C-alpha positions in Angstrom: 137.1 117.3 28.1 136.1 117.7 24.4 133.4 115.0 24.7 130.2 116.3 23.0 131.4 119.9 22.6 130.6 119.8 18.8 127.3 118.2 17.9 128.0 118.4 14.2 131.4 116.6 14.4 131.6 112.9 13.5 133.3 112.1 16.7 130.8 113.9 19.0 129.8 111.8 21.9 133.0 109.8 21.8 135.8 110.0 24.4 138.3 111.5 21.9 141.1 113.5 23.3 142.5 116.6 21.7 145.2 114.8 19.8 142.7 112.3 18.3 140.4 115.2 17.2 143.3 117.1 15.6 144.4 113.9 13.9 141.0 113.6 12.3 141.2 117.2 11.2 144.5 116.5 9.5 143.0 113.4 7.9 140.1 115.5 6.5 142.5 118.2 5.2 144.8 115.6 3.7 141.8 114.0 1.8 141.3 117.1 -0.4 143.5 117.9 -3.5 146.8 119.4 -2.3 145.9 118.8 1.3 148.3 116.0 1.9 151.2 118.1 0.8 150.1 120.9 3.1 149.7 118.6 6.1 153.1 117.0 5.4 154.8 120.4 5.0 153.3 121.8 8.3 153.3 118.7 10.5 155.3 116.0 8.7 158.6 114.4 9.8 160.1 112.1 7.3 161.3 108.8 9.0 163.6 106.3 7.5 164.3 103.1 9.4 166.7 100.3 8.5 168.4 97.4 10.1 172.2 97.4 10.5 174.2 94.3 11.0 176.1 94.6 14.3 179.3 92.7 13.4 179.9 94.1 9.9 177.9 97.4 10.0 176.3 96.8 6.6 172.7 97.9 6.1 170.2 95.0 5.7 167.4 95.0 3.2 164.8 95.9 5.8 164.2 99.5 5.0 161.0 101.4 6.0 160.2 105.0 5.1 157.2 107.0 6.1 156.0 110.4 7.3 155.1 110.8 10.9 152.8 113.7 11.8 153.9 115.5 14.9 151.6 117.9 16.8 150.9 118.9 20.4 147.4 120.1 21.2 146.3 121.7 24.5 142.7 120.6 25.3 142.4 123.7 27.6 143.4 126.0 24.7 140.8 124.3 22.4 138.1 124.8 25.0 139.0 128.4 25.6 138.9 129.1 21.8 135.5 127.3 21.6 134.1 129.6 24.3 135.5 132.7 22.6 134.0 131.6 19.2 130.5 131.1 20.5 
């Protein structure tokens, strides 16, 4: 639906869905000074994963921590906003 709607965008002409487009916007905002903290504060969910031993219940050394960015984008809403903006 968003294919080719913005000729000036780096992803114009690609079959990107609304989530991929918004992800690229978050990457661009995150690339400027202070942008990463802003993106994490608005869309970040801190994840901590670890392996637990079944028999003894002790945590293993396999620990992974990262921030997952959660967002839902309606392609219809984006297209409506585009029409209103033009």
